[in-house]
C-alpha positions in Angstrom: 93.1 101.0 93.4 91.3 97.9 92.2 92.2 96.6 88.8 88.8 97.3 87.4 89.3 101.0 87.9 93.0 101.5 87.3 92.3 102.6 83.7 90.2 105.5 84.9 92.4 106.6 87.8 93.6 110.0 86.8 96.8 112.1 87.1 94.8 115.3 87.6 97.8 117.5 86.7 96.6 120.2 89.2 99.4 121.4 91.5 99.3 124.0 94.2 102.3 125.7 95.9 102.9 127.7 99.1 102.9 131.3 98.0 106.2 133.1 98.1 104.6 136.6 97.8 101.7 137.9 99.9 99.0 140.3 98.7 101.1 143.3 99.8 104.0 142.1 97.6 106.1 141.0 100.6 108.0 137.7 100.8 106.2 135.0 102.7 106.2 131.2 103.2 102.5 131.2 102.4 101.5 130.5 106.0 100.0 132.9 108.6 99.4 132.1 112.2 96.7 133.9 114.2 96.4 133.9 118.0 92.7 133.9 118.9 90.5 133.8 122.0 88.0 131.5 120.1 88.2 127.9 121.4 86.5 126.5 118.4 84.8 127.8 115.2 81.5 126.9 113.5 80.7 126.4 109.9 77.8 128.7 110.4 78.9 132.3 110.0 82.4 131.4 108.8 83.9 133.4 111.5 87.3 131.7 111.1 87.6 133.6 107.8 87.5 137.1 109.3 89.7 139.1 111.7 86.6 140.4 113.3 85.4 136.9 114.2 88.7 135.8 115.8 90.0 134.3 112.6 92.0 135.6 109.6 90.8 137.6 106.6 91.2 135.8 103.3 93.8 136.7 100.7 92.3 137.6 97.3 90.8 134.5 95.8 91.8 135.5 92.3 95.4 134.7 93.2 95.2 132.4 96.2 93.5 129.2 97.5 92.8 130.1 101.1 93.0 127.2 103.6 92.1 127.8 107.2 93.2 125.3 109.8 91.4 125.6 113.1 89.4 123.8 115.8 85.9 123.1 114.5 83.1 122.7 117.0 81.2 120.0 115.2 81.8 116.4 113.9 82.7 117.6 110.4 86.4 117.2 109.3 86.2 120.3 107.1 84.2 122.2 104.5 84.7 124.2 101.3 83.0 126.8 99.2 82.0 125.7 95.7 83.4 127.7 92.7 80.1 129.2 91.5 77.7 131.7 93.0 78.7 134.5 95.2 82.3 133.9 96.3 84.8 136.3 97.6 86.0 137.1 101.1 84.8 133.7 102.4 86.1 131.6 99.5 88.3 128.7 100.4 88.7 125.5 102.5 88.5 125.0 106.2 90.0 121.9 107.9 90.0 120.9 111.5 93.5 120.9 112.9 93.3 117.2 113.9 92.7 116.2 110.3 95.2 118.4 108.5 98.5 117.2 107.1 100.5 114.2 107.9 102.3 115.1 111.2 102.1 117.3 114.2 98.6 117.4 115.7 96.9 115.3 113.1 95.2 112.2 114.3 94.5 108.8 112.8 92.5 107.7 110.8 92.5 111.0 109.0 96.3 111.6 109.0 97.4 111.4 105.4 96.0 114.7 104.1 93.0 113.3 102.4 90.5 115.6 104.1 92.2 118.6 102.4 92.2 116.6 99.1 88.4 115.9 99.5 87.6 119.5 100.3 89.7 121.0 97.5 87.7 118.6 95.3 84.5 120.4 96.5 86.3 123.7 95.9 86.8 122.6 92.3 83.1 121.6 91.8 83.2 117.9 92.7 80.3 116.4 94.6 80.1 113.4 96.8 79.8 110.1 94.9 76.2 109.7 96.1 75.3 113.2 94.9 74.6 116.5 96.7 72.6 116.9 99.9 71.2 114.0 101.8 69.4 112.2 98.9 70.5 108.6 98.4 71.6 107.4 95.0 71.9 110.9 93.7 74.0 112.1 90.8 77.6 113.5 91.2 77.5 114.5 87.5 80.6 112.4 86.6 80.1 109.6 84.1 82.8 107.2 85.2 81.9 107.0 88.9 79.4 104.2 89.7 76.0 105.0 91.3 76.3 104.9 95.0 73.6 104.8 97.7 75.4 106.7 100.5 78.7 107.5 102.1 81.1 104.8 103.4 83.2 104.9 106.5 86.2 103.0 107.8 88.0 100.8 105.2 85.7 98.3 103.5 86.8 95.3 101.6 86.5 95.3 97.8 84.0 94.7 96.4 81.6 96.5 98.8 77.9 97.1 98.4 77.5 95.4 95.0 74.5 96.3 92.9 74.1 99.6 94.8 71.1 101.7 93.9 69.4 98.7 92.2 72.1 98.6 89.5 74.0 95.6 88.1 77.3 96.9 89.2 79.1 93.9 90.7 82.2 96.1 91.6 80.2 97.9 94.2 81.0 101.3 95.6 84.1 103.3 94.7 84.9 103.8 98.3 88.6 104.4 97.7 87.7 107.6 95.8 88.7 110.9 97.4 85.0 112.0 97.4 83.8 109.3 99.8 84.1 109.4 103.6 86.5 106.5 104.2 89.7 106.5 106.2 92.6 108.3 104.6 94.6 105.1 104.2 91.8 103.7 102.0 91.6 106.8 99.6 93.8 106.9 96.6 92.4 108.4 93.4 90.1 110.7 91.4 88.7 109.5 88.1 89.3 110.9 84.7 85.8 112.2 84.7 86.4 114.0 88.0 89.6 115.4 86.6 87.7 116.8 83.6 85.2 118.4 85.9 87.8 120.0 88.1 89.7 121.4 85.2 86.5 122.8 83.7 85.8 124.5 87.1 89.3 126.1 87.0 88.8 127.3 83.4 85.3 128.6 84.0 85.4 129.9 87.6 89.0 130.1 88.8 91.0 130.9 85.6 92.8 133.9 87.3 94.7 131.4 89.4 96.5 130.3 86.3 98.0 133.7 85.7 99.8 134.5 89.0 103.5 134.7 89.6 103.5 134.0 93.3 105.2 130.6 93.7 108.7 129.6 94.8 111.0 129.1 92.0 109.8 132.1 90.0 111.3 135.6 89.7 112.8 135.7 93.2 115.2 132.9 92.2 115.9 133.8 88.6 118.5 136.3 87.4 117.0 138.5 84.7 119.2 141.1 83.1 116.4 143.3 81.7 114.5 144.9 84.5 111.4 145.1 82.2 111.5 141.4 81.5 109.3 139.4 83.8 109.1 135.7 84.2 105.5 134.4 83.7 105.9 130.7 84.4 108.2 127.7 84.2 107.0 124.6 82.4 108.3 121.2 81.6 108.5 119.6 78.2 104.8 118.7 78.4 103.8 122.2 79.1 103.0 121.5 82.8 103.8 124.3 85.2 106.8 123.6 87.4 107.1 124.9 90.9 110.1 123.0 92.2 113.4 123.2 90.3 114.8 119.7 89.7 118.3 118.8 88.6 119.0 117.4 85.1 115.4 118.0 84.0 114.9 120.4 81.0 112.6 123.3 81.9 111.3 126.2 79.8 111.2 129.8 81.2 108.4 131.8 79.6 108.7 135.6 79.8 106.3 138.5 79.4 108.1 139.7 76.2 107.3 136.5 74.4 110.7 134.9 74.8 111.3 131.4 76.0 114.5 130.0 77.5 115.4 126.4 77.9 117.4 125.7 81.1 118.7 122.7 83.0 120.2 122.6 86.4 123.2 120.2 86.4 124.5 120.5 89.9 
């Protein structure tokens, strides 16, 4: 991140986990694998999201972020549904298998997981830096991202495209932002304004995701003497949800009866 933008580079404090419980209440690693006769899927029709289309039906979007990994038959790396409007059985993110994750079938230059980061940004109401649609110099509705004429590709040198959109911005495009189109190795941050917009989207449109109990490190790994007592969440000293238990770090276990326990794993 260039020095001029380090002060607005955000720790978004948004964390996802692989679900440990499926919609039927059974244990899971959060991953399903579907054998299909479809060679590649299209964005039109969203058939990858339905058993009837050769894909896989979504898990309920009030508890899960669904991510489908498949072969896409176009040049796009992935796509996502926005958090507003009519969302339901097709809600989630789709990523081409060659651009997903950091190992296996993933291919350079999109081999550091940034495509998923970008699409989850859309899923949480972020737009491209140049705005929505194909309009140049549009508005992404975030105050701390500079005006940008269009998308960037590859890995430009900073500063790039100074005074874009007839502005006096000598820093140029924020091409290292996750909401541009540059190579994964060049992307490294969301801004504080983008963080605010994503958290607002969670609170307004996806708040039910905050109230689940489906992650590893929850009730299936905690001994609770009272069968009516249920663990709601584990948080750290700053109140942030914890999904992975770490040694020698104080954690607070919050239960449905209003009690809170402070615990620390020493060994």
